[in-house]
C-alpha positions in Angstrom: 214.7 179.3 -15.1 214.9 182.2 -17.7 213.1 182.0 -21.4 216.6 181.4 -23.2 216.8 178.2 -21.2 213.9 176.9 -21.9 214.4 177.6 -25.8 218.0 175.6 -25.4 216.3 172.8 -23.7 213.8 172.5 -26.3 215.9 172.4 -29.2 217.8 170.3 -27.3 215.0 168.0 -26.6 213.0 168.5 -30.5 216.6 167.1 -31.6 216.8 164.3 -29.7 213.4 163.2 -30.3 213.5 163.7 -34.5 216.5 161.6 -34.1 214.3 159.0 -32.5 212.2 159.3 -35.4 214.8 158.7 -37.9 216.3 155.6 -36.4 212.6 153.9 -35.9 211.9 154.7 -39.2 215.0 152.6 -40.3 213.7 149.8 -38.1 209.9 150.1 -40.0 212.0 149.9 -43.6 213.7 147.0 -42.2 210.1 145.5 -40.7 208.9 146.1 -43.8 206.1 148.3 -41.6 205.0 150.3 -45.0 202.2 152.5 -43.2 204.9 153.3 -40.4 207.7 154.2 -42.6 205.6 156.5 -44.7 203.9 158.1 -41.6 207.4 158.8 -40.1 207.7 161.3 -43.2 205.1 163.6 -41.5 206.6 163.0 -38.2 209.6 164.2 -39.4 208.5 167.8 -40.4 206.7 168.1 -37.2 209.7 168.1 -35.5 211.9 170.1 -38.4 208.5 172.9 -38.2 209.2 172.6 -34.0 212.6 173.8 -34.6 211.3 177.1 -36.6 208.5 177.6 -33.8 211.2 177.7 -31.2 213.5 179.7 -33.4 210.2 182.3 -33.2 209.8 181.7 -29.2 206.1 180.5 -30.0 206.7 177.3 -27.3 203.5 177.1 -26.4 202.5 176.1 -29.9 205.3 174.1 -30.0 204.2 172.4 -27.2 200.9 171.3 -28.5 202.2 170.6 -31.8 204.4 167.9 -30.1 201.9 166.4 -27.5 199.1 166.0 -30.5 202.1 164.0 -32.5 202.9 162.2 -30.0 199.7 161.0 -28.7 199.0 160.0 -32.4 202.4 158.5 -33.1 202.2 156.4 -29.9 198.7 155.1 -30.9 199.4 154.6 -34.5 202.4 152.2 -33.6 200.7 150.4 -30.8 197.9 150.2 -33.5 199.8 148.7 -36.0 202.7 146.4 -33.9 200.8 145.9 -30.6 202.5 146.9 -27.3 205.0 144.1 -27.1 207.4 146.6 -28.6 206.8 149.4 -25.9 205.7 152.1 -28.2 202.6 152.6 -25.3 205.1 153.4 -22.5 205.8 157.0 -24.3 202.2 158.2 -22.4 203.9 157.5 -19.1 206.7 160.2 -19.6 204.4 162.3 -21.5 202.1 163.1 -18.3 204.6 164.0 -16.3 206.2 165.9 -18.7 203.5 168.1 -19.6 202.9 169.1 -15.6 206.4 170.4 -15.8 205.8 172.3 -18.7 202.7 173.6 -17.0 205.1 174.6 -14.1 207.7 176.5 -16.3 204.5 177.7 -18.5 203.4 179.5 -14.5 207.1 180.8 -14.5 207.6 182.6 -17.7 204.2 184.3 -17.1 202.9 182.4 -20.6 199.9 180.8 -21.2 198.6 177.9 -19.3 199.0 174.3 -21.1 196.2 172.7 -19.3 197.9 169.8 -18.5 195.3 168.0 -16.4 192.9 168.0 -19.4 195.8 167.0 -21.9 196.7 164.2 -19.1 193.1 162.6 -19.7 193.2 162.8 -23.3 196.6 160.7 -23.0 195.4 158.4 -20.7 192.0 157.8 -22.6 194.0 157.4 -25.8 196.6 154.8 -23.8 193.7 153.1 -22.8 191.8 152.8 -26.2 194.8 151.9 -28.3 196.4 148.9 -25.5 192.4 147.8 -25.2 191.9 147.3 -29.1 195.4 145.6 -29.3 194.4 143.5 -26.3 191.1 142.4 -27.6 191.7 142.4 -31.7 195.4 142.1 -31.7 198.1 144.5 -34.0 197.1 145.1 -37.4 200.7 144.2 -37.9 201.4 140.5 -37.4 205.5 140.3 -37.8 207.8 138.5 -36.5 208.8 139.0 -32.7 212.6 138.7 -32.8 213.3 142.3 -32.4 210.2 143.1 -30.2 212.1 142.4 -27.0 215.4 144.8 -28.2 212.7 147.7 -29.0 211.0 147.2 -25.5 213.8 147.4 -23.5 215.0 150.5 -26.1 211.7 152.6 -25.8 211.5 151.9 -21.6 214.6 153.3 -21.3 213.7 156.3 -23.5 210.8 156.9 -21.2 212.9 156.0 -18.2 215.6 158.6 -19.2 213.0 161.5 -20.0 211.1 160.4 -16.2 214.5 160.7 -14.7 215.5 163.8 -16.3 212.0 165.6 -15.8 211.9 165.0 -12.4 215.3 165.8 -11.3 214.4 169.4 -13.3 211.3 169.5 -11.4 212.6 168.8 -8.3 215.3 171.1 -8.4 213.1 174.1 -9.7 210.8 173.9 -6.9 214.1 174.1 -4.2 215.4 176.8 -5.9 211.9 178.4 -5.6 211.6 177.7 -2.2 214.9 179.1 -1.4 214.1 182.1 -2.8 211.0 182.3 -0.8 213.3 181.9 2.1 215.7 184.6 1.3 213.0 187.1 0.0 211.3 186.1 3.7 214.3 186.3 5.6 216.4 189.2 3.8 216.7 192.7 3.8 216.5 193.8 0.0 218.4 196.9 0.5 221.0 196.2 3.0 221.5 192.4 2.1 221.0 191.2 6.2 218.7 189.5 7.8 215.9 191.0 8.3 213.6 191.6 12.0 211.7 188.5 10.8 214.7 186.1 10.5 216.5 187.4 14.0 214.1 186.9 16.3 213.0 183.6 15.0 216.8 182.8 15.5 217.4 184.3 18.8 213.9 182.2 20.1 215.8 179.3 19.0 218.6 179.9 20.9 218.7 177.4 24.5 218.5 179.6 27.5 220.1 178.0 29.7 223.3 176.6 27.7 225.5 180.1 26.5 225.4 183.2 27.4 225.3 184.5 23.9 225.8 188.3 23.3 223.5 191.0 21.0 223.9 194.2 20.5 221.8 197.0 18.8 223.6 199.5 17.0 221.6 203.1 15.7 223.3 205.1 13.2 223.7 209.0 14.7 221.3 211.7 13.4 220.2 209.6 10.9 217.2 211.7 10.1 219.5 214.5 9.3 221.4 212.6 6.7 218.1 211.8 4.7 217.0 215.5 5.4 220.5 216.6 3.7 220.9 213.7 0.9 217.8 212.5 0.6 216.7 208.9 0.9 219.1 208.0 -1.4 221.8 209.3 0.3 220.6 207.7 3.3 220.0 204.2 1.6 223.6 204.7 0.4 224.6 205.0 4.4 222.7 202.1 5.2 224.4 199.5 2.9 228.0 200.9 3.6 227.1 200.5 7.4 226.0 196.9 6.6 229.4 196.4 4.9 230.7 197.5 7.8 229.0 195.0 9.8 229.7 192.1 7.7 233.5 192.9 7.7 234.3 193.9 11.3 231.8 191.3 13.3 233.3 188.1 12.2 231.7 184.9 13.5 228.6 186.7 14.1 224.9 187.2 12.8 223.7 190.5 12.0 220.5 191.8 10.9 218.8 195.1 9.7 216.5 195.7 13.1 214.3 198.4 11.6 214.9 202.0 9.8 218.4 202.7 11.2 219.1 200.4 13.6 220.8 197.1 13.6 221.2 194.2 15.6 224.6 191.7 16.0 224.3 188.5 17.7 227.5 186.3 18.7 225.9 182.3 19.6 229.2 182.2 21.4 230.5 183.8 24.2 233.0 186.4 23.7 235.3 187.3 26.3 236.5 190.6 23.9 232.7 191.3 22.6 233.2 195.2 23.4 236.3 195.3 21.4 234.8 193.7 18.7 232.2 196.4 18.7 234.9 199.3 19.7 236.8 197.8 16.0 233.6 198.5 14.2 232.4 201.8 15.8 235.7 203.3 15.3 236.2 202.0 11.3 232.4 203.7 10.7 233.8 206.7 12.5 236.8 206.7 10.7 235.5 206.4 6.8 233.2 208.8 4.9 230.6 208.0 3.0 230.8 208.9 -0.7 227.3 210.1 -2.4 227.0 211.9 -5.5 230.0 213.9 -4.8 229.8 214.6 -1.6 231.3 213.0 1.8 228.9 211.8 4.5 230.5 211.4 7.8 228.7 208.8 9.9 228.9 207.5 13.7 227.1 204.7 15.3 225.9 204.4 18.9 225.9 200.6 20.1 224.2 199.3 23.4 225.4 195.4 23.8 224.0 192.9 25.9 225.1 189.3 27.3 222.3 187.2 28.2 221.5 186.0 31.5 221.0 182.3 32.4 217.2 181.5 31.5 216.5 185.4 30.7 213.8 186.0 28.1 214.2 187.2 24.5 212.3 190.0 25.0 213.8 191.4 28.2 217.4 190.3 26.9 216.3 192.8 23.9 215.2 195.6 25.8 218.9 195.2 27.7 220.9 196.2 24.9 218.1 198.9 23.8 218.4 200.6 26.6 222.1 200.8 26.5 221.8 202.0 23.0 219.1 204.6 24.1 221.7 205.6 27.3 224.3 205.8 25.0 222.3 208.3 22.7 221.5 210.2 25.1 224.9 210.8 26.9 226.9 211.9 24.1 226.5 209.0 21.1 229.4 207.4 19.0 229.8 204.9 21.9 229.6 201.7 23.0 227.6 201.0 25.8 228.1 197.2 27.6 
């Protein structure tokens, strides 16, 4: 998640909390709870000031301020009204939200929010306040006719925060995992799979069911291209070849095997596999690669091998590789089956 997205979410959450503060202030007036009514004024000021902190990107200060005041607010309302109104429940949403905030701080390279320490403080505050009320009773003795309503209302608020932030955390973790998997499996220059992924993929294929096809393709005279046009020119050629592989080898998986070598896998038997590879070779030969006003002529040589029943992956790859080098040593710009 980007910093601007976090700021937008913080604005929204702050606005929701501020709205709740004003709503609860009206309830305290109705209950003649004078201290809690007056206490709502600095509480509202805290969240109004929160908009200023968010706009100035002082998110760490904002979080510390909000957590301090929420803990204080939970304690005060619980001590004065008792836990029959459900204000103490906010502790159960504050702790997981704090760990989400810690995760966001890490992702945005900001200071740690000390989630574990804060969680212990919140838990201790909860135990002290509810313990006091359980032993001595609330400071205000009020008619309990509104208690059930507010207990349900506060419970709904707490569950809403729990569900929202838990869902957010799970999605963020899944997205991070997907990015890690992509980084581990995808070649950054070409966008094709890398050798590591393709080896795992080949080893996962059943050796006794289908006669799969692999092809090793190598760019002819690639060292000359690098020497003539520089490595940036060579990189541009690699990217264009990768595009050709994706467009010509339909239904196949393609990988950058290493350097200027590529591996093509078709899990299904292809009766016209050589025709497909010939089409790829002709497509590469027929178009030049434009780079800094120059037109680079590129050809590729391909060795293909259909897997024999129960053939080991290493021998299968070696078979395609042997055919590739036969083609390289017998004129290049060929498909050898």
